[in-house]
Residue, then its C-alpha position, 0 to 999 in steps of 0.5 A: m157355247k161359242k162356235i169356232v171354225i178351224t181350217g186345215a183341221k187335219g194339219l199340224l196346227g189344225e189338229a191341235c186346235c181341234r183337239i184342245l179347243s173342243d173343251d171350250y168351244d163348239v169346233i167346226p173343223l174344215t179339211r180339204a174334203e169339205v172345201d178346196l181353198a183354191d175354189i174361192d167362190g165355193l169357200s165364200c158360199l160355205l162360210s157365208g152359210m155358217e154361224f160362228d164366232f171365231l175362225i182360225n185359218t191354219a191351212a196353207m200351201s206351205g211347200l216352198e218349191h211347190c209354191l215356186d212351181e205353181p205360183e197362181l195356186a199359191k196365191k189362191v190358197n194362201t192369199d185369196a182364200a185368207r182374204v175371203m175368210a176375213e171378208v166373211c168374218h167382217e160380215k158376221g162380226a166374227k174374229m179371225l186368227q190368220v196363221s202366218t209364218d216367220y218366213v215373211l220377216d227379213g232374214r238377212e241379219n242376225v236380229v231377233h224380230e219383234e212385231c214392229s220389224e219390217p217384213r220382206g217377202s223373199g219368195v213365192y211362198s213368203e210373198s203369198k203369206l205376206a200379202a195374206e197378212k195385209q189383205v186379212m187386216d184390210a178386210c177385217e180389222n177385228s183380226v189377229v195375224g199370228r206368225v209361227s215358226w218351226l212347229f212340231g206336234y201330233g198332226r203330221a211328221t215334222f223335223v223332230d220325227q225326221v231326226m228321230n228316224t235317222a237316229h233310229a236307223g243308226e245313220c249320221g244325220k247332216y243338218i243345216s247350221d246357218k239357218y235360224s229360228v225358234p222351235n215351237f210345240s203346237d200343243f203349247l200354242v193353242p191355249v194362247m191362240g184361244a186367249l188371243l181370240e177372246s182378247d181385244i188384241k188385233g193386228f200382228v202377234h208373234l206366236t212363239n215361246n221366248s227361247e234363243a234361236e236354234s239352227w237346224y243343226s243345234y235343234a237336231g242335237k237337242i232332239i237327240e239329247v232329249a231322246i237319249n235322256l228318255g231312253m229312246l236312243n242309245d248314247n253311242l250314236p254317230k255324231i251328227d254332221k253339219n252343212h250349209l243352206d247354199e249346199i242344198s241343191f234341191f232348195k230352189e226357192e230362197r229361204p230367209r236365214y234368221t227369222a227368230m221372233r220375240p213374243k213381245r205383245l203376248s208378254e206385254e199386252l196379253n200377259v201370257e207365255v207360250g211354253n218352252w219348246e224343249e219342255g214341249l219336246r220332252c212331252y212329245l217324245k215321251q208320248k210317242a214312246e208310250n204310244s209305241l209301247t202300247n201298240k206293240 
């Protein structure tokens, strides 16, 4: 059985990778307890002493304000650590999948981005992830850089859980209406990630389902609609309200406004599709509801 290292194993996407890929691979999960990605020498030593065929790097310092406050740490974790992973993969002849972000894209115009779209770092976080993309490909040409957007899943609480908690409290949520991307269910991404590793595809790939762009406002509305249809929420909730990106005072770092991606290479070269996020949302909320009943 082929061996696969998964960093960020307790994170949102890492948890899904470990759980789903363990059916077909000997999974080696790495968490912060096993290795601190800011310890570049320690990371290199650890990986060099392992035998593996693939590596998926889902780990990142992703809080934008945290990155803004500690740019050197962001560079170590997001850029330098990814480069070291790629260097070790190159030495071992292993294939690497570097998980990147739609935030590296130029979000100033309302256009759907393909893999050939010109990237643009727009802050410390996105610049560190953009630099990682380049350094991974330079260090290990047998790599895939998979850009993801607006994930939800079982690994940790996300926007979906925030919306549900607010609705359960009977409060009128207020959500940004002028920032757009495409939601994705982590469980639907993982099988495609496995297929990418087994394929001959290299370079940049947009890891997303082929859905229309949503704002956080429209996304929240659909979450509530699905929850009502599943009987998880009453249909007499207060209507959600909207606000704008520029009104959020605690956002100190720049955020791109429109980063919806099209998975062109997945459909044309790999001939696969990521499952629709709204179907994933139904699966996720239904499972949450069933777990809630079981735990009572």
